[in-house]
Each structure stands twice: as structure tokens, then as C-alpha cells.
C-alpha positions in Angstrom: -27.8 76.8 -25.1 -30.4 73.8 -24.9 -27.5 71.6 -23.6 -27.2 73.9 -20.7 -30.8 74.9 -20.3 -31.7 71.2 -20.3 -28.8 70.4 -17.3 -29.9 73.4 -15.4 -33.5 71.9 -15.7 -32.3 68.7 -14.5 -30.6 70.0 -11.5 -33.8 71.9 -10.4 -35.6 69.0 -10.8 -33.3 67.2 -8.7 -33.2 69.8 -5.8 -36.7 70.7 -6.3 -37.8 69.8 -2.4 -40.8 68.1 -1.4 -42.3 67.3 1.9 -43.0 64.2 3.3 -45.7 64.1 6.0 -47.1 61.4 7.9 -50.6 62.1 9.5 -53.3 60.2 11.0 -56.2 58.9 9.3 -58.8 59.8 11.7 -58.0 63.6 12.6 -55.2 64.3 10.0 -53.1 65.4 13.1 -49.5 65.4 11.4 -47.0 63.2 13.2 -44.2 63.7 11.0 -42.7 65.9 8.5 -39.6 66.2 5.9 -38.4 68.0 3.8 -36.4 65.7 0.7 -35.1 66.4 -2.6 -34.5 63.4 -5.2 -31.2 63.4 -4.8 -31.4 62.8 -1.2 -33.5 60.0 -1.7 -30.7 58.7 -4.3 -28.2 59.3 -1.7 -29.8 57.8 1.1 -30.7 54.7 -0.8 -27.6 54.2 -2.1 -25.6 54.3 1.4 -28.9 52.1 2.7 -27.6 49.4 -0.1 -24.0 49.4 0.3 -24.6 48.9 4.0 -27.2 45.9 3.6 -24.7 44.5 0.8 -21.6 44.8 3.1 -23.4 43.8 5.9 -24.4 40.6 4.1 -20.9 39.6 2.9 -19.7 40.1 7.0 -22.6 37.3 7.7 -21.4 35.3 4.5 -17.9 35.6 5.4 -17.5 35.1 9.5 -20.8 32.7 10.2 -22.1 29.7 9.5 -24.0 30.7 6.2 -21.0 30.5 4.4 -21.7 26.7 4.2 -25.3 27.2 2.6 -23.1 28.9 0.2 -23.3 27.0 -3.6 -20.0 25.7 -4.5 -18.9 26.5 -0.7 -17.5 23.0 1.2 -18.8 22.6 4.7 -15.9 22.3 7.6 -17.0 18.6 7.6 -16.2 17.9 4.1 -13.1 19.9 4.3 -11.8 17.4 6.9 -13.1 14.6 5.0 -11.2 15.4 2.4 -8.1 15.9 4.3 -8.2 12.3 5.5 -9.2 10.8 2.5 -5.8 12.4 0.8 -3.8 11.3 3.7 -5.1 7.7 3.7 -4.5 7.5 -0.3 -1.3 8.5 0.0 -0.6 5.7 2.7 -2.2 3.5 0.6 -0.5 4.2 -2.1 2.6 3.8 -0.5 1.7 0.3 0.9 0.7 -1.0 -2.6 4.0 -0.2 -4.0 5.8 -1.5 -1.7 3.6 -4.8 -1.8 4.3 -4.2 -5.5 7.8 -4.5 -5.1 7.7 -7.6 -2.6 5.6 -9.5 -4.9 8.4 -8.5 -7.6 11.5 -9.9 -5.6 9.5 -12.6 -4.9 9.5 -13.4 -8.3 12.9 -12.8 -8.9 14.1 -14.8 -6.0 12.3 -18.2 -7.8 13.4 -16.9 -11.4 17.1 -16.1 -10.4 17.0 -12.4 -11.3 18.2 -9.3 -9.3 15.8 -8.1 -6.5 14.5 -4.8 -6.5 15.7 -1.9 -4.1 12.8 0.2 -2.7 13.8 4.1 -3.0 14.9 5.8 0.2 16.1 2.7 2.0 19.1 1.4 3.3 21.2 -1.5 2.6 19.9 -4.3 4.8 23.1 -6.9 4.3 25.8 -6.2 7.2 27.8 -9.0 5.9 27.4 -9.2 1.9 27.6 -5.6 0.0 25.1 -7.7 -2.5 23.9 -11.1 -4.2 24.2 -12.1 -7.5 21.7 -14.4 -9.2 23.3 -15.8 -11.8 22.3 -19.5 -12.4 24.0 -22.1 -11.8 24.1 -25.9 -12.8 25.7 -26.3 -9.0 22.7 -25.3 -7.5 20.9 -28.7 -8.1 23.8 -31.0 -9.0 22.4 -34.4 -7.1 26.0 -35.5 -5.2 25.0 -38.8 -3.5 21.8 -40.9 -4.2 20.4 -42.8 -0.8 17.0 -43.6 0.4 16.1 -43.4 4.2 13.2 -43.5 5.9 10.5 -40.4 6.5 11.5 -38.7 9.9 10.7 -35.6 11.3 11.0 -33.9 14.4 10.5 -29.6 15.7 13.1 -27.6 16.3 13.2 -23.9 17.6 14.5 -21.3 15.3 18.2 -20.2 16.6 17.8 -16.6 16.0 17.4 -15.3 18.9 14.9 -12.2 17.5 12.5 -15.1 16.4 13.3 -17.6 19.2 9.3 -18.3 19.5 9.4 -19.7 16.3 9.3 -23.6 15.9 10.3 -24.8 12.1 9.0 -28.5 10.7 12.1 -30.2 8.7 10.7 -30.1 4.7 12.0 -33.8 4.0 13.7 -36.3 5.6 16.7 -36.9 3.9 20.3 -36.1 3.6 22.0 -33.0 2.9 24.1 -33.6 -0.3 24.8 -29.9 -0.9 24.7 -27.1 2.2 23.9 -23.4 1.7 27.1 -21.4 0.5 26.4 -17.5 -0.2 29.7 -16.9 -1.6 29.0 -19.5 -4.3 25.4 -18.5 -4.9 24.3 -21.2 -3.7 21.2 -20.1 -1.6 19.8 -23.1 0.0 20.4 -26.9 1.0 19.8 -30.0 -1.3 18.3 -33.2 0.5 18.3 -36.2 -0.5 15.4 -38.8 -0.5 13.6 -41.8 -1.6 11.6 -41.4 -4.6 7.7 -39.8 -3.9 8.6 -38.6 -0.6 6.2 -35.8 0.4 7.8 -32.4 1.2 6.2 -30.2 4.4 5.8 -26.6 4.9 8.4 -26.1 7.7 6.0 -23.4 9.3 2.7 -22.4 8.8 1.4 -19.7 6.1 0.3 -19.1 2.9 1.5 -20.1 -0.9 2.6 -17.5 -2.7 4.1 -19.5 -6.0 3.2 -22.6 -7.2 3.8 -22.8 -11.0 6.7 -24.5 -13.3 9.8 -22.9 -14.7 12.0 -24.5 -17.2 15.8 -24.3 -15.1 14.0 -25.4 -11.6 10.8 -27.3 -12.3 7.7 -27.5 -10.1 8.5 -24.9 -7.5 6.3 -24.1 -4.7 6.9 -21.4 -1.8 5.1 -20.2 1.2 5.2 -16.9 2.7 5.4 -17.3 6.3 5.2 -14.6 9.3 8.0 -12.5 10.5 8.8 -12.6 6.8 10.1 -15.2 6.5 9.8 -17.3 3.2 10.5 -20.5 2.0 11.1 -21.8 -1.2 10.7 -25.7 -3.0 12.1 -26.8 -5.6 12.8 -29.3 -8.5 9.2 -31.3 -7.7 7.7 -33.9 -9.3 4.2 -32.8 -8.5 2.5 -29.7 -6.7 -0.1 -30.2 -3.9 -1.4 -27.0 -2.8 -2.5 -23.6 -5.1 -1.9 -20.2 -4.9 -3.7 -18.7 -1.9 -3.8 -21.5 0.1 -3.2 -21.9 4.1 -0.6 -24.1 5.5 0.0 -25.6 8.3 3.5 -26.7 9.5 4.0 -29.9 8.6 1.2 -30.2 6.0 2.2 -31.5 2.7 2.4 -29.5 -0.1 4.8 -31.4 -3.0 6.3 -34.5 -3.6 9.9 -35.1 -4.5 11.4 -34.8 -8.2 13.8 -34.3 -10.8 12.2 -31.3 -12.7 13.9 -28.8 -14.6 16.8 -28.7 -16.5 19.5 -28.0 -13.4 18.3 -31.3 -11.4 20.0 -34.5 -12.0 17.8 -36.4 -9.9 15.3 -37.2 -7.4 15.9 -34.2 -4.7 14.4 -31.2 -3.0 16.3 -28.0 -3.1 14.9 -25.8 -0.1 15.5 -22.1 0.3 14.7 -20.3 3.8 14.9 -16.2 3.1 14.1 -13.7 6.0 13.3 -10.2 4.8 14.9 -10.4 1.0 17.7 -12.1 2.3 18.7 -15.4 2.1 19.8 -17.6 5.4 21.3 -20.8 6.0 18.1 -23.4 6.8 20.8 -25.2 9.1 20.2 -22.3 11.4 17.2 -22.9 11.7 15.8 -26.2 10.9 17.2 -29.5 12.1 17.4 -31.4 9.0 
């Protein structure tokens, strides 16, 4: 009974009507009179709060005000992030290509197998694969002669690179020619002792070190994806990172390395990772 009486009293208070009156201050003239109860007030207040909340959500969602919400990124920031992601992906691919490129240069010098990048076609047309097994024939010296230094410049015979002019690395006689089938990827040049070796094109020194098989080796990176290698030297005159012009002296002929039997130069020319016959590019 007490619960029912309490509930009835609650509803009576909730539905009890009040008069809301607006009057003037000086004449007490009634301007507005409204009958209200507590239930109406709660209902109006709830509707008003809902409308305000819903309007605020619309303003935040569909106006530039959303950019001022903590944790919400602006349009410019989003565009910058997208551009940075694209640039990062491009830099990562370029970095991976450079790493493979430099590793292949080291493999060429050491006679190891080349690394083939993923998703690339085989660029060899005449040879399916190239073997890099070490061979004593690569460095045999067949004839010993002494000749005067001579120099000449010739145009590249490759039609795709006809504007390149190659400088002969050494004035001497070829004793062992380029032979892809026997894996002799260069030419052997014999000259007098202490003859200076010149770079065939301008470029940057990328290799300048010593190996047990080929002795003192120096390599130059040229434009149009050409690389020239000079092996069995006695002295190296340049260091990695040095820029050289065509005809600059970079080494002195020697007899270094286990595969060498006399003073000579083993010269190799590579184009896009493939050994090419130097005689097609240089007039020795």
C-alpha cells in the first residue's frame, strides 16, 4: 500500500501543473503565460539536448570542424602521408635494385654467380646462362713482348651507344681473346713492365682492392650501364669513389694474383650485367 501511495504521489508531482508567466517590471502587465508540468519540462529538455547533440555530430562530420577534433588528421596531412608512403615504396625498390647491382659487381669480380632480381626477364638472347667458374686459362700469358705505349680513340660499334668514345686501356698486344664459350670474359694484353693503364671512359671507381686469384683489381662504373674491370695490376692509383676521365691512369700493369704468370692486363667490359667483347668497342 505504501508503495502504491508513493507512486501515486510521484505521478501527481510529475503531472502537477505550474504557470509560467512573463510580466513587465514596471506595470506588471502579463506578456506570456504558459501552463507546464514537470513531465513537459523533462520532455522538452530531452528533445532539446538530443537536437543539440545531433546537430553537433552533423557539424563535426560534414564540415571542416572535424579537423579540429583531437586525433582526427587533416586532409593535407592525409595527402602528405599518402605521398610519403608512395615515395617510401619507390625508395625501397630503388634501394633493393642498387643492393643487387652492387652485389653483382662483387660477384663479377670474384667469379661468383650473379643474382637475378625477381620479376625480371632474362636479358640474354644468345646464351641461356653464363658460368663463372674460375679458370687458369683466364690469366695464362702466352707471349711476352714489349711495345711502345700507343693511344687512340674509337667510336663504339654498338649502334645503341654510337656516341660513346672508348679509350684503349693499354698499348699492347692481345694474347688471349674474349671467348664466352670458354668463360674467358675479357682480353689479355701484354705490354712492357710499369706500363700505365688508363680508363676507357669517364666514370666513378667502384672497385679498388686485392683478391688472391686476380691480384690488384680496379673497376669503373661508366654511363649507359657500362663497367670496365682491370685485373692483375701491380699498383692501384685510384680509390673507390674517385671520378676519372677517359684516358686517366688508374693502375700500373703487373703480375699479381695466383692466376697470373707474367706482367699483363686482363681487361673486361660489361654492359647491363653481361660481358661483351671489348674488341667490338675499342681499337687496341
